[in-house]
N, C-alpha and C positions, 0 to 999 in steps of 0.2 A: 449442645446439640451436636449429633452427626450425623452431618453431611457425604453416607455414606450410604451408593444408591442401590445396593443390594440389599434388604435391608431381609431381617430374620423370619420365619415362614411365621412365629410366632405375636411376632410384628400389627399390630389390626395396619385395618387398607388405610392412606386418608382418607377424608372424604372427597368427591371429584368433585373437579370444577365444574360452572356452567358453562364455558368456555372453551371447547379443543383448541388446544393449542394451533395446528395450522389457522385456522378461524381466529383466533387473537394479529395470528402475524401478520394473516392477511390482511387484518384492517386499523392492525397498526402500521402494514406499511402505503397503504391508503388514504392515511389521514392529513396526509401536506406532499408538496412536492418536494424536490429533492432530497425521499429521507437516505440516511448513509447506516445507519446503527440502527440498531433497536436494543434498549439495557433493559435486567429484570432485576431488581434493585430489591432485598426486603425491607417494611414499612413506607416504603416507597409507589406511585403508581406505574403503572405499563412508561415505557421513553422512549421518543424515540427524538435524536438527532437532528437536523435541520440546516439546513444550508451552518452547518458549522454551531450549534444550537438546540439543546436540551428543549422536551417541552415532556410535560406531561399528560397523557392522557387518561381523562376517567371512562371505565367503562362500568356498567349498570354492574354490581356481582362481583367488582375486583378492582373498586375504589384505592385497597391499596393489598400490594401482593405483604401474601402472609411469609415465609422461613417454607413449608411445606407446596404453596404455589411454587415458587424459584425453584424448588428442588424435583414437584411434579414435573415442569415445563423440562427440566436440564432429562426428564428420563426420555420424558416425549419427544425430544432432543436427538438423544443418545439412539436410540429405540434399541435395537440388537446386539448394534456394536458395543462388543465387552470393549477391547478396545480402553476407546477414550473413558470407562464407568471406571478401569484396574488406576491407570492413569492418577485419577481426580482423586483415588481414594489413598494412592502413591504418594504423587506430587504438587496434589494440594490446586491443580489448576490442569484442564484438557483442551486438544482443538480435534475439533472436527470442521464436517460439511452438511448441512441439512436442506433442501428444498420442497418447495412449496408447487405440485407441482402448476404450469401453466400458469403462475404468478411471476417465481422466484427463487433465487435459488443464494445459500448463505455461508457464510463462514466464521464462525462459531470460535467460540472461549467459553467453557463453564471452569468456572474459576469459585475457591473457599474462602469467605471473609467473614469473623466476630462468628463462625462459628456456621454458616446457611451458606449453603448458596447461590450468588449473580454469575447471567452471563449477559455476554453482550453479542450480539449478529452484528457482522457488517453484512451489507446491500450486496450481494453482485447481481451488476444486473441480465435479461437472460439474451442480447445480444450479444456480440462481442461491439467495441466501438471503432471506427475508423480512426485513425490523424485527423481526420479534415472534421471529424464530430472533435473531440478532442481538441480542437480549435490549438492544435500540436505545431509547431516547426514544421517547414516542408524540409527540411535539411536529416529531419529526423527520416527520410522515410529512405536516403540513404544504403540505414545501418542496415534493410531489407536484402539489400542487393553486400553485404561485409558478406567474406570469404573463410577470414576468420579469423584472429584474436578476440576478447575479451571486452563488450558492452555493460558498463555498472548503471541503471538507478539507484538512485538514492534519495531521498525524503524519510522523513518523518511519517510516524501510521497516519494513513486517512492521506496521505499528501498523494492518490490518485498512483502509485508507483507500478502495481500489479495493470490497471489499466489500462498504463502507455505499451509496457511490458505487450498485453497481449494481442494490440496493437498492429505494434509493431511483427510476433508473430503473425498476428493476421494476412499481413502484405507479405510476405516471406512465402506464408503457405498459395497467398491467389497468385504471385509471379514466378515461383521454384518449385520446379520438380524436385522437391527432394527430402528427406528421408530427419523428422524434425522432434527429436523428443525433452519432454520440461520434467520437471523433476520437482515439486509441490505438497506443498502441508498447509492446509491442505489445497488440492483441484478445484479450484476456482473457472476461473469461462473455459466453457467445454465449446474445442477445436475440435470441426469435422475435415476429413476431408478433400480438398479440392486439390487445386497441383501438387501438393510436395504429404505424404503421408508422416502423422503425427500420432506419433504412441505419447499416454498423462501417464505417469506414473506417482502417487500418491503415496507420501511417508507413509507409515504406521502397517496399511494395508499392502504395501507392492513395493516393497523397502524400508529396513530397519531406519537408516539413513542417510543423510542426503551424500555423506563420503561415498559409501558403500555404492550407491547407486550410477554415480558421477565416474565411479570406476568402472563400474559394470558399463557406458554408457563408453568408454571407448571403447568397447568389444561390440558392439550394436550400429558403428556405421553407420555414426547417426552423423548430415555434415552441420546441424547450430543443436544447443542444446540449451534450454531455459532450466536454470536452479535458484529454485524461489529465493533462496539467499543466502549467503555467502558468513553461515552462521558460526565455522572454525574455521579452524590452523588445515588441523589437512583436505576441509574442502579445496581452501585458498588459491593452495597446493596441487590440488589436482585440476582441479579450472587454470590456472596458468596453465600444469605441463598438457593438457587438450586447447588449448589456444593455440600450445608453439607445433606442435602434433595433425595445426592443422580444422581448427576444426571452431566454428562457431560458436560460441558461451556468450551466452546473456544470464544477467543476476543482478540482486539487491541487496543496500549495505542500508543501513537505519540510520548516516549520518548529512548533515545540513548542510555539507558543498565542497566541492573538488577534490581541498586543498584535504577535507577532514577525512570524506574520502582515503584519500593516498595515504594517510598516516596510519589508519586505524587501519591497514592493512599491510604496511609496513608493520606498527605496532604489534603486530599481531604471532612475531617471531621474534625467538631472539634475538640479542643486537648482536654475537658474532654469525647472524646469517644475513642482516638487514641489507649488505651494501646488493648480493647475495638477487634480494628478490627485488630489492629497486630496478637493480639492470633489469630485470627481469620482466618486472607491471611495463615501467617502460617502454620496453619492445612488446607487447603482451596487447597493450591496450586498445581504446579505434573509441571510445567515448566511454566520456563519465555525463550520464547526466542530471541536475542535480531538480529538486521536484516541488515547489508549499502551492497551495493552496489561496488564497485571500477572496475575505469577502466583498459581493460586486458592494455596491452602494444599494442604498433604501431596501437590501436584505435579500435581496432578486438571485439570491445562487451565489456557486462562487465559482472564478477562474484562477487554469493553474498559471505559475510561474514556471519557465522553466531556464536554468543555470545549463550553461555545452562545454566543457569540454572536451576538441576536438585533439587527438592527433596527430601532430609535428610537431615539428625538427626539436620545437623550441621548447613545448610542454615534455618532449620526454628527455629534453636536457634538464627541466626541471625536476618531473619523476623522477628523473637516476641520480643525477648530485643533489636532490633536497632542496625547498624556497631560500632563500635568500635577500634581503631587501635590492629593490627595485629586481629581484627576477622570481616575481611567484607565476600562481597560474593564475590567481585571478589578475595580474600585469595583460598576462600574454589572453585571456578574454577578454579581456576591452581590448587589446589591438587589433584581436584578429576575426572578427567583425567580419570582415573580405573573406574567411575560409569557412566562414559559417558557425563562428563560437559566439554566442552570446552571454552577459550574469547578470545577474538578481536586477541590482538594482537599476541598472538602466532599462531594465525590465519593466520594473515595476511606475521608476521617474514615466516610462510610457505609457502605461494604466491612468497614471494621475491623470496626464498632461491631455490624455483621453475621457474623462469624466467617466471613467469605470471604476474607478475607487477611490476611497476619499481617501486623501491626506494621514490624517493624525495613525486612520487602521495601515495603510503605507506605510509606515515612518515603525512602524514595532516589528515589519516583517520585515525591513529592514539587513542587509549582511552590516551596514555603516548608516548610521542612521542621518550619523555626524553630515554626513559628504553628503547623502539623500536631498538632507534638510535645505542645502545648502543646493542643493543645483536646483532645486525649487522653491527657491527663495525670489525668483520673479512670479509667481501666481497672490495675487492679493486672495484674500480671507474670501473675499465676498465671491468669490467663483466656485468657494463648496457651495450645496446647495444641501437641506439639509437630510438628513436619513432621518426618511420614515418608517417605523416598525408595526406591524401591523398587530390591533386592539387583543391578537387571542396573543402576537406573539408575550407583551407589557409580561404580562399576567406567567406565560409560562406552563397555562395549562391551559387542554381542550376536553372540550366532550364528545364521544365515541363511537357511533351504534356499528353493535356487530349482524352485516351480511345474514342469513338465515342458513 
């Protein structure tokens, strides 16, 4: 089956679905609290992810999606934007943004699978969250006052990296009269001018690549630059150059902790260049924040765990010279609480003891489950209340009415 969205003029028009896409998306978003993603897959009912769990939604007239349904939804989401249509046909996947006015904005990925279209829509809140609302450590407010250097926010997809960066940029926007430039794929949170002036550029519609936009940014007089993702060697190299020439650079990587982040950056370069990159990165980095989202007890949402590596004489040495036994970035974070550092397992232990997450869930997310298990050995099993699951979550299905 062809997944081309530009069918020949002689092809028959597929039958019109009974539920228009904006109404379908709105109903899915309102079906549960804490919906983070909407998923459309042929052969399944429309699904939402709530608190890290997929739930099928049964709509009258749309109990099971057909390949024609997902193809039509993809057309509706892309609208008149030719770039994602071309990208889907050439590469098999396309990123774009979509909005239902007055409801929400979404980061969308349309991709081919088994000869048909599937779609994942990440929900972007209408309002930019602040650091307090996200319950992020107070010391992250220092980042908004930095004048130069590199700040990296890392973690797996869906761990809240974009929200954290948006909150930091918003704090900067409220406190400093500076020029801020963002380069995103696609634009997620919409920043309005406050004390700062903010320009937001979107990949493909405003610029072809992160690297080109970042190179151009050096001539556009920003004090702070947000780069959506450090995707390649050229982008990393220009980001280092920007930091070295007095700019503050904020970006993300899909790495699980500070140590892996440093090694990912260094490993992007040829061996003969790696020592020089280590030296430059050691001087340029200010913070590496790594995030994980853990489910709360009783299915009541998720909580962010933040690991914080800060630039100090010790951490700069470990980045420049590499880690050795007894001289690791994790060791530095364990010893660096007075300097505002913290590591995952210590923060996870605090949440266990506070009764916010249960032991077994916590251990599955720990960096070193064995060490964490020893640290909480004093907690008896009967201190763990049973996790209760709402009845409709057990089946993973829900009946939903569309508002007309």
